[in-house]
C-alpha positions as CSV (number, residue, x, y, z in Angstrom):
1,M,4.7,22.8,12.2
2,K,3.2,20.2,13.8
3,N,-0.3,20.3,11.9
4,L,2.1,20.5,8.6
5,S,3.6,16.8,9.8
6,I,0.0,15.9,11.0
7,L,-1.1,16.6,7.2
8,I,1.5,15.4,5.3
9,E,1.5,11.6,7.2
10,I,-2.5,11.5,6.4
11,N,-2.0,12.1,3.1
12,Q,0.3,9.4,2.5
13,A,-2.2,6.9,4.4
14,V,-4.7,7.8,1.9
15,S,-2.3,7.8,-1.0
16,R,-1.6,3.8,0.7
17,N,-4.9,2.3,0.8
18,L,-7.0,1.1,-1.8
19,V,-9.9,0.6,0.5
20,L,-11.9,3.8,0.9
21,R,-12.6,2.9,4.8
22,D,-8.7,2.0,5.6
23,S,-8.2,5.2,4.4
24,L,-11.0,7.0,6.7
25,R,-9.9,4.3,9.3
26,A,-5.7,5.5,8.6
27,T,-7.5,9.3,9.1
28,L,-9.1,8.9,12.6
29,Q,-6.2,7.4,13.5
30,I,-3.4,9.9,13.1
31,L,-5.7,12.4,14.9
32,Q,-6.2,10.4,18.1
33,N,-2.5,10.2,17.2
34,E,-1.0,12.9,16.9
35,Y,-3.8,15.8,17.4
36,N,-5.1,14.2,20.3
37,I,-8.8,13.8,19.4
38,Q,-11.0,12.2,21.8
39,S,-13.3,10.7,19.7
40,G,-14.0,11.1,15.5
41,A,-15.8,9.5,13.0
42,V,-16.6,10.1,9.3
43,L,-19.8,10.1,8.0
44,L,-20.3,9.1,3.9
45,T,-24.1,10.5,1.8
46,N,-25.7,8.0,0.9
47,E,-27.2,7.2,-2.9
48,D,-30.5,9.2,-1.9
49,G,-28.4,12.1,-0.9
50,K,-30.7,12.7,2.1
51,S,-28.6,10.9,4.6
52,L,-25.5,9.6,6.0
53,S,-23.9,6.8,7.4
54,M,-21.0,6.1,9.5
55,A,-18.1,4.9,7.2
56,A,-15.6,4.8,10.0
57,S,-15.3,5.7,13.5
58,I,-13.0,5.8,16.6
59,G,-12.6,6.8,20.1
60,Y,-16.6,5.6,21.3
61,R,-17.9,3.9,23.9
62,V,-20.1,2.0,22.0
63,D,-20.6,0.0,18.2
64,V,-21.6,2.8,16.0
65,A,-21.5,1.3,13.2
66,K,-24.9,1.5,12.3
67,T,-25.4,5.4,13.0
68,E,-27.2,7.4,10.7
69,Y,-28.4,11.1,10.6
70,K,-31.0,12.3,8.3
71,F,-30.0,16.0,6.3
72,G,-31.0,18.7,9.2
73,E,-30.9,16.4,12.1
74,G,-28.8,17.4,14.9
75,L,-25.6,19.1,14.6
76,T,-24.2,16.4,11.9
77,G,-26.7,16.5,9.9
78,R,-27.3,19.7,9.7
79,I,-23.5,20.3,8.4
80,A,-24.5,18.0,5.7
81,E,-27.4,19.8,4.6
82,T,-26.1,23.3,5.1
83,G,-22.6,22.2,3.8
84,K,-21.0,24.4,6.1
85,P,-18.7,23.5,9.4
86,I,-20.1,23.9,13.0
87,I,-18.2,24.0,16.0
88,V,-19.7,23.7,19.7
89,P,-16.9,25.1,21.9
90,Q,-19.0,23.3,25.4
91,V,-21.6,20.4,24.3
92,S,-23.2,20.3,27.7
93,K,-24.6,23.7,26.1
94,E,-25.7,22.9,22.9
95,P,-29.3,21.3,22.4
96,L,-29.1,20.7,18.8
97,F,-25.5,17.6,20.3
98,L,-28.0,14.4,20.0
99,N,-25.1,12.7,21.3
100,R,-26.3,9.5,19.4
101,M,-23.1,8.0,19.4
102,S,-22.6,8.3,23.3
103,S,-18.8,10.3,22.7
104,W,-19.9,12.7,26.0
105,D,-20.6,11.2,29.1
106,P,-21.2,14.6,31.3
107,K,-20.9,11.8,34.5
108,L,-17.7,10.3,33.7
109,D,-15.8,13.1,31.1
110,K,-15.4,16.7,31.1
111,E,-16.4,19.3,28.8
112,Q,-15.7,18.2,25.6
113,S,-15.8,20.4,22.4
114,F,-17.4,19.1,19.3
115,I,-16.5,20.6,15.4
116,G,-18.1,19.2,12.4
117,I,-16.2,19.5,8.4
118,P,-18.4,18.9,5.4
119,I,-16.5,16.6,2.6
120,K,-17.8,19.0,-0.6
121,L,-16.8,18.2,-4.3
122,D,-18.6,21.0,-6.1
123,Y,-20.7,22.3,-3.7
124,K,-22.3,18.4,-3.0
125,T,-21.5,17.0,0.2
126,L,-20.2,13.7,-0.2
127,G,-20.5,13.4,3.0
128,V,-19.3,14.6,7.4
129,L,-15.8,14.6,9.4
130,V,-16.5,14.8,12.6
131,V,-14.5,15.4,16.5
132,S,-14.9,15.7,19.7
133,L,-12.1,17.4,21.8
134,V,-11.2,17.8,25.3
135,Y,-13.1,21.1,26.1
136,S,-9.9,24.2,26.6
137,P,-11.0,28.0,27.0
138,K,-7.6,29.0,25.5
139,R,-8.3,26.8,22.2
140,D,-7.7,28.6,18.7
141,F,-11.2,27.1,17.4
142,D,-10.1,29.1,14.3
143,S,-7.2,27.5,13.6
144,T,-8.7,24.1,14.6
145,L,-11.2,24.9,12.3
146,K,-8.7,25.6,9.6
147,F,-6.7,22.4,10.1
148,L,-9.8,20.1,10.1
149,T,-10.4,21.5,6.8
150,L,-7.1,20.6,5.2
151,V,-8.2,17.3,6.8
152,A,-11.2,16.6,4.9
153,S,-10.2,18.2,1.7
154,A,-7.8,14.7,1.8
155,L,-10.3,12.2,2.1
156,L,-12.0,13.5,-0.5
157,Q,-9.7,12.5,-3.2
158,P,-10.4,8.2,-1.6
159,I,-14.6,9.4,-1.5
160,R,-14.1,10.4,-4.5
161,V,-12.6,7.4,-6.0
162,E,-14.6,5.3,-4.4
163,H,-17.9,6.9,-5.5
164,V,-16.2,6.8,-9.3
165,I,-15.6,2.9,-8.9
166,T,-19.1,1.8,-7.6
167,G,-21.2,4.2,-9.6
168,E,-19.6,4.7,-13.2
169,R,-17.4,1.3,-13.8
170,E,-17.4,1.0,-17.0
171,K,-17.4,4.7,-18.2
172,L,-13.9,3.5,-16.2
173,I,-12.8,1.0,-18.2
174,N,-13.7,2.7,-21.3
175,E,-12.5,6.1,-20.8
176,N,-9.2,4.6,-18.3
177,V,-9.9,7.6,-16.0
178,L,-7.9,5.9,-13.0
179,L,-4.9,4.1,-14.9
180,R,-4.3,8.1,-17.0
181,Q,-4.6,10.3,-14.0
182,K,-3.3,8.6,-10.9
183,L,0.0,7.3,-13.2
184,Q,1.7,9.0,-10.1
185,D,0.2,7.5,-6.8
186,E,-0.8,3.7,-5.3
187,F,-4.2,3.5,-7.0
188,S,-3.4,3.2,-10.3
189,F,-1.5,-0.2,-9.8
190,H,-2.9,-1.2,-6.4
191,K,-0.3,-3.4,-4.6
192,I,2.6,-1.4,-6.4
193,I,4.9,0.8,-4.4
194,G,7.3,2.9,-6.0
195,N,7.5,7.0,-7.8
196,S,11.4,6.5,-9.1
197,H,12.4,7.0,-12.6
198,E,12.4,3.3,-13.0
199,M,8.9,2.5,-11.9
200,R,8.0,5.3,-13.3
201,D,8.7,3.9,-17.5
202,V,6.6,0.7,-15.9
203,Y,4.1,2.6,-15.4
204,E,3.8,4.1,-19.2
205,Q,4.4,1.6,-20.5
206,V,1.3,-0.9,-18.1
207,T,-1.2,2.3,-19.5
208,H,-0.4,1.6,-22.7
209,V,-1.0,-2.1,-22.9
210,A,-3.3,-2.3,-20.1
211,R,-6.3,-2.2,-22.5
212,T,-5.1,-4.2,-25.4
213,N,-5.4,-8.0,-25.7
214,T,-1.6,-8.1,-26.7
215,T,0.6,-10.4,-25.0
216,V,3.2,-9.3,-22.5
217,M,6.3,-10.5,-21.2
218,I,7.6,-9.4,-17.9
219,R,11.4,-9.3,-17.7
220,G,13.0,-9.3,-13.9
221,E,15.4,-10.4,-11.2
222,S,13.5,-12.7,-8.9
223,G,11.5,-10.8,-5.9
224,T,11.5,-8.0,-8.2
225,G,7.2,-7.7,-8.5
226,K,6.0,-9.0,-11.5
227,E,3.2,-10.6,-10.7
228,L,1.8,-7.1,-9.7
229,I,2.8,-5.7,-13.1
230,A,0.3,-8.4,-14.5
231,E,-2.4,-8.1,-12.1
232,A,-2.1,-4.4,-12.5
233,I,-2.3,-4.9,-16.5
234,H,-5.6,-7.2,-15.8
235,Y,-7.4,-4.8,-13.5
236,N,-6.9,-2.1,-15.6
237,S,-8.0,-4.3,-19.0
238,T,-11.4,-5.1,-19.9
239,R,-10.9,-8.1,-18.8
240,N,-10.8,-7.3,-15.3
241,E,-14.1,-8.7,-14.8
242,K,-12.9,-11.8,-15.7
243,P,-10.5,-14.4,-14.2
244,F,-6.7,-13.8,-13.7
245,I,-5.8,-16.8,-13.2
246,T,-1.5,-17.3,-11.6
247,V,0.8,-20.6,-12.8
248,N,4.0,-21.2,-11.6
249,C,5.6,-23.3,-14.4
250,A,8.4,-23.8,-11.9
251,A,6.2,-25.4,-9.1
252,I,4.2,-28.3,-10.8
253,P,5.6,-31.7,-11.3
254,E,6.3,-32.1,-15.4
255,N,3.9,-35.0,-14.5
256,L,1.2,-33.1,-14.2
257,I,2.0,-29.8,-16.0
258,E,-0.3,-30.5,-18.9
259,S,-3.1,-31.5,-16.6
260,E,-2.8,-28.0,-14.7
261,F,-3.0,-26.3,-17.8
262,F,-5.4,-28.3,-20.0
263,G,-7.7,-30.3,-17.2
264,H,-8.4,-33.8,-17.8
265,E,-11.2,-36.6,-18.1
266,K,-12.2,-39.2,-16.2
267,G,-10.0,-41.9,-16.3
268,A,-7.1,-40.5,-18.1
269,F,-5.0,-42.1,-15.9
270,T,-4.2,-43.1,-12.2
271,G,-6.0,-41.3,-9.6
272,A,-8.5,-39.5,-12.0
273,V,-11.2,-39.7,-10.6
274,S,-13.2,-37.0,-12.1
275,Q,-13.2,-34.2,-14.9
276,K,-11.0,-31.7,-14.1
277,K,-10.8,-27.9,-16.0
278,G,-7.3,-26.7,-16.4
279,R,-5.9,-23.1,-16.1
280,F,-6.3,-22.1,-19.5
281,E,-10.1,-23.5,-19.3
282,I,-10.8,-21.7,-16.2
283,A,-9.1,-18.2,-17.9
284,D,-11.6,-18.0,-20.4
285,G,-12.6,-14.5,-21.1
286,G,-9.5,-13.6,-18.7
287,T,-6.0,-13.3,-18.3
288,I,-3.4,-16.2,-17.9
289,F,-0.1,-15.0,-16.1
290,L,2.6,-17.7,-16.4
291,D,5.1,-17.3,-14.3
292,E,9.0,-18.4,-14.8
293,V,7.6,-19.8,-18.0
294,G,11.6,-20.2,-18.9
295,E,11.6,-23.2,-16.5
296,L,9.2,-25.1,-18.8
297,S,10.3,-28.4,-20.5
298,P,10.4,-28.8,-24.2
299,L,7.2,-31.3,-24.3
300,T,5.0,-28.3,-22.7
301,Q,6.2,-25.8,-25.0
302,V,4.7,-27.3,-28.1
303,K,1.7,-28.0,-26.7
304,L,1.2,-24.6,-25.2
305,L,2.8,-23.0,-28.1
306,R,-0.6,-24.4,-29.9
307,V,-2.4,-23.0,-27.6
308,L,-1.0,-19.4,-28.3
309,Q,-1.8,-20.1,-32.0
310,E,-4.8,-21.8,-32.1
311,Q,-6.8,-20.3,-28.8
312,Q,-7.7,-24.4,-28.4
313,F,-6.7,-27.4,-26.7
314,E,-8.0,-31.3,-25.6
315,R,-8.2,-32.2,-22.1
316,V,-6.2,-35.1,-21.2
317,G,-7.7,-38.0,-22.2
318,G,-10.1,-36.4,-24.2
319,T,-10.8,-35.6,-27.5
320,E,-13.1,-32.7,-27.0
321,K,-11.9,-29.3,-28.6
322,I,-12.2,-26.7,-25.8
323,S,-11.8,-23.1,-27.8
324,V,-11.1,-20.4,-25.6
325,D,-10.6,-16.1,-25.5
326,V,-7.9,-15.4,-22.4
327,R,-4.8,-13.2,-23.3
328,V,-1.7,-14.9,-21.9
329,I,1.1,-12.3,-19.8
330,A,4.5,-14.7,-19.1
331,A,7.3,-13.9,-16.6
332,T,10.7,-14.7,-16.2
333,N,14.1,-14.1,-14.7
334,A,15.9,-16.6,-16.8
335,D,18.1,-16.0,-19.7
336,L,15.9,-16.5,-22.6
337,E,18.0,-16.0,-25.3
338,L,20.7,-17.6,-23.5
339,N,18.5,-20.3,-23.3
340,M,17.3,-20.9,-27.2
341,S,21.1,-20.7,-28.1
342,K,21.4,-23.9,-25.9
343,G,18.5,-25.3,-27.5
344,T,16.3,-25.5,-23.8
345,F,13.5,-23.1,-24.9
346,R,11.9,-22.8,-27.8
347,E,12.2,-20.1,-30.6
348,D,8.3,-19.5,-31.8
349,L,7.6,-19.7,-28.1
350,Y,10.0,-17.1,-28.0
351,Y,8.4,-14.4,-30.8
352,R,4.7,-15.9,-30.0
353,L,5.6,-14.7,-25.9
354,N,8.0,-11.6,-26.1
355,V,5.3,-9.4,-28.3
356,F,5.4,-6.3,-26.1
357,S,8.2,-7.1,-23.2
358,I,8.9,-5.1,-19.6
359,F,11.4,-5.2,-17.8
360,L,11.5,-4.8,-13.7
361,P,14.4,-3.0,-12.4
362,P,16.2,-4.6,-9.6
363,L,15.5,-2.2,-6.4
364,R,19.2,-1.5,-6.4
365,D,18.3,0.2,-9.6
366,R,16.3,2.1,-8.0
367,K,17.7,3.5,-4.6
368,T,14.9,6.1,-4.0
369,D,12.1,3.8,-3.5
370,I,13.3,2.1,-0.4
371,L,12.3,4.4,1.8
372,L,8.8,4.6,0.5
373,L,8.6,0.8,0.2
374,A,9.9,-0.2,3.4
375,D,7.1,3.0,5.0
376,H,4.5,1.0,3.1
377,F,6.0,-2.6,5.1
378,M,6.0,-1.4,7.8
379,L,2.5,0.2,8.7
380,K,1.4,-3.0,6.5
381,Y,3.0,-5.3,9.7
382,G,2.0,-3.3,11.9
383,R,-1.5,-3.4,11.3
384,Q,-1.4,-7.3,10.9
385,H,0.8,-7.5,14.0
386,G,-0.8,-5.1,16.3
387,K,2.0,-3.5,16.9
388,S,2.6,0.0,17.3
389,V,5.5,1.5,15.1
390,K,5.5,4.7,13.8
391,R,8.9,5.2,11.8
392,I,12.1,4.0,10.8
393,S,15.3,5.8,13.0
394,T,17.4,7.6,10.6
395,P,20.6,4.8,11.0
396,A,18.4,2.2,9.9
397,I,17.1,4.1,6.9
398,D,20.8,5.3,6.6
399,T,21.4,1.5,6.8
400,L,18.5,0.2,4.6
401,M,20.4,2.6,1.8
402,R,23.1,1.1,1.7
403,Y,22.6,-2.5,1.4
404,H,22.4,-3.7,-2.4
405,W,19.2,-6.1,-1.6
406,P,19.8,-9.4,-4.1
407,G,16.4,-10.4,-3.1
408,N,14.8,-7.2,-4.4
409,V,11.7,-6.1,-2.8
410,R,10.5,-9.7,-1.5
411,E,14.1,-9.3,0.6
412,L,13.3,-5.8,2.2
413,E,10.0,-6.8,3.1
414,N,10.7,-9.9,5.1
415,C,13.7,-7.9,6.9
416,I,10.9,-5.1,7.3
417,E,8.3,-7.5,8.8
418,R,11.3,-9.0,11.0
419,A,11.9,-5.5,13.0
420,V,8.0,-5.0,13.5
421,L,8.3,-8.5,15.3
422,I,11.0,-7.5,17.1
423,C,10.4,-3.9,18.3
424,E,9.4,-2.7,21.2
425,D,9.6,1.2,21.1
426,H,7.3,2.3,17.8
427,V,10.6,3.1,15.8
428,I,12.6,0.8,14.2
429,H,16.3,0.7,14.6
430,S,19.0,-0.1,12.7
431,Y,19.7,-3.2,15.4
432,H,15.9,-4.5,14.6
433,L,17.4,-5.0,10.8
434,P,18.8,-8.6,10.1
435,P,22.4,-9.2,11.1
436,T,23.3,-9.5,7.1
437,L,22.4,-6.0,6.2
438,Q,24.8,-5.0,9.1
439,T,27.8,-6.2,7.4
440,A,31.1,-4.4,6.8
441,E,30.6,-4.2,3.8
442,S,26.8,-3.4,3.9
443,S,26.9,-0.8,6.2
444,N,30.3,0.2,6.2
445,T,31.3,-0.9,9.7
446,L,33.4,-3.1,11.1
447,T,33.1,-6.8,11.2
448,Q,33.8,-7.0,14.7
449,L,33.2,-4.0,17.4
450,S,34.8,-3.4,21.0
451,L,32.4,-2.6,23.5
452,D,33.3,0.8,23.7
453,D,32.6,1.7,19.9
454,A,29.5,-0.4,19.8
455,V,28.4,1.7,23.1
456,A,29.0,4.6,21.1
457,A,27.3,3.9,17.8
458,Y,24.4,3.0,19.9
459,E,24.8,6.6,21.7
460,K,24.8,8.2,18.0
461,E,22.5,6.1,16.6
462,L,20.1,7.7,19.8
463,I,21.2,11.6,19.2
464,Q,20.7,11.3,15.8
465,D,17.2,10.4,15.8
466,A,16.4,12.3,18.5
467,L,18.0,15.2,16.3
468,K,14.9,14.1,14.1
469,S,12.2,13.9,16.1
470,T,13.3,17.8,17.2
471,R,14.0,18.7,13.5
472,G,17.5,19.8,14.3
473,N,17.2,21.3,17.3
474,Q,19.6,20.4,20.1
475,A,18.1,22.0,23.3
476,K,14.7,19.7,22.8
477,A,17.2,16.7,21.7
478,A,18.7,17.2,25.5
479,R,15.2,17.4,26.9
480,L,14.4,14.8,25.1
481,L,17.2,12.3,26.3
482,N,17.2,13.4,29.9
483,S,20.5,15.2,29.1
484,T,22.3,18.8,29.0
485,E,21.9,20.9,25.8
486,R,26.2,21.1,26.7
487,I,26.7,17.6,27.0
488,I,24.9,16.5,23.6
489,G,26.4,19.7,22.3
490,Y,29.8,18.0,23.0
491,K,28.8,14.7,21.6
492,I,27.5,15.8,18.4
493,M,30.4,17.4,17.5
494,N,32.7,14.4,19.0
495,Y,30.9,11.9,16.8
496,G,30.7,14.5,13.3
497,I,26.9,15.1,13.3
498,D,25.4,17.9,11.7
499,P,21.7,19.2,13.0
500,K,21.2,20.8,10.1
501,R,20.3,17.7,8.2
502,F,17.2,16.7,10.2
503,K,15.5,20.6,9.8
504,S,14.0,19.4,7.1
């Protein structure tokens, strides 16, 4: 059961990371933390198909980043050459163990076992996973080999994707392989997290429109990730080698927005000491993302409409016509239809922008994505702030699921970052979440608790967390809490906790 949990954690880590080396490093970190490997490495086959280079490593005394093996050289090279795993129960008795990475010192370390697994696709070795474990005569090497073979299989997907991206980029663009095959995981849309029905509809729309040059309007509340969708459209289009330029229309002062859009000539106005290219000119051949387009003034709307119609403009203070080939993606959280009725947004510009509309649902309408997002942000900020946070407690998850998230994904991200910063025991508890999530309305608790009630609530959370860790086993939970099974059983009954809930 523990090995299954480790494999699930590895698969989640691999699916989250878009950078291959990050995926490999995360996998080795999990093996070190959960499977107690002494050291481990993933070496990948070089383009010559005859040698291996280090891709990721953990647990070595020296820098092994430049370590290489020729096929057939030592144990690692032999694994790559034969495509078969090798188990060495005691490395001190194996002459082929080169110890090139100084993973074992007979004067300092206990005897170690070496296990190497080939990472293969269609009989071709793409790399080798090697790990060192403390030697134990009671170790079941057959089951260890089976488990590590599954780990190596999990690494096959990101390695294969990396090969496709680097070696067949043009083929990926033409056939849209990456976008079609990976819609259900994070490789498809880079940083977008979510597999709810609502987000799957969004992914499908992005798939339809990405490889066209159609103008796109992204609608949705603030904080729902409109810019991420715009990036997904651009980077999965045939323009992905060209610039992706973002303009926040609400953040640019009215007197500067024309210069920001179209650039200016030297001396066009006070402070224009040199010629400057505008965002549209910089985006030539690529995509320009107009965020908060509903905030544009009527005068700027007229000039933007002209660019959309003619793909031409003049720099401020200039007379030369500049032609560009730019795809426009706009986004807004404003009610443009209402603004049109008030006369603050032009109808002709609206119909120019609203060719293909994508609506991003608020987080409260995609509850099934909350835990996935929270887990992603937990790992992200754990790495960023150097905190070893491994999971979110069940009561904290319940609190997150009950909250209505008016600030959407951005608010959730801020909450999790705060929780990571103040967390000290590797687990995010409900009391690590902001006070705004602890209100009676959001968490179904009283606004003020007595001391007895507060202690009881904390005790209930500790018991629930222990049951989650032990998958509902009350005896193990009691030992984990340094208590007795009778006392824990009494408190479980007293607090109305259902241990069966934690067995899955």
